PAPA-646324 format. One line per field, with one value per residue (C-alpha): chain; z, y, x. Coordinates in nm, 3 decimals. Layout:
<vexpas>
chain = [A,...]
w = [Z,...]
v = [Y,...]
u = [X,...]
</vexpas>
This chain:
<vexpas>
chain = [A,A,A,A,A,A,A,A,A,A,A,A,A,A,A,A,A,A,A,A,A,A,A,A,A,A,A,A,A,A,A,A,A,A,A,A,A,A,A,A,A,A,A,A,A,A,A,A,A,A,A,A,A,A,A,A,A]
w = [4.415,4.079,4.034,4.037,4.193,4.548,4.776,4.970,5.269,5.044,4.883,5.225,5.333,5.022,5.074,5.432,5.317,5.031,5.246,5.497,5.444,5.565,5.679,5.890,5.650,5.671,5.424,5.459,5.135,5.016,4.941,4.632,4.565,4.220,3.887,3.580,3.228,2.915,2.571,2.307,2.057,1.683,1.481,1.363,1.009,1.129,1.329,1.026,0.815,1.078,1.085,0.707,0.716,0.980,0.790,0.467,0.634]
v = [-1.495,-1.610,-1.920,-2.235,-2.065,-2.143,-2.058,-2.276,-2.310,-2.440,-2.683,-2.819,-2.845,-3.048,-3.270,-3.349,-3.416,-3.646,-3.819,-3.951,-4.261,-4.279,-4.638,-4.562,-4.708,-5.056,-5.283,-5.575,-5.754,-5.772,-6.117,-6.139,-6.421,-6.507,-6.613,-6.456,-6.568,-6.466,-6.465,-6.507,-6.363,-6.393,-6.519,-6.273,-6.284,-6.202,-5.910,-5.782,-5.806,-5.608,-5.347,-5.313,-5.262,-4.992,-4.822,-4.814,-4.652]
u = [5.058,4.924,4.710,4.919,5.218,5.322,5.610,5.853,5.616,5.341,5.585,5.686,5.320,5.237,5.542,5.433,5.076,5.185,5.445,5.194,4.982,4.624,4.575,4.270,4.019,3.871,4.049,3.811,3.736,3.377,3.238,3.020,2.776,2.651,2.788,2.940,2.863,3.048,2.891,3.155,2.911,2.923,3.214,3.476,3.337,2.984,3.119,3.309,2.992,2.801,3.078,3.072,2.695,2.725,3.004,2.801,2.497]
</vexpas>
């Protein structure tokens, strides 16, 4: 059998494997403590100026 090719038995085996759901794992949510801060950064015009500089180099 060439690589990637499989027969009917292999097809059925894969169908059985893909048809089952493994729910045996722990689905407990993790609690995170802390804070998130966002920096909006420079204005759009300042970012465009920086891009133009980088492009010219």
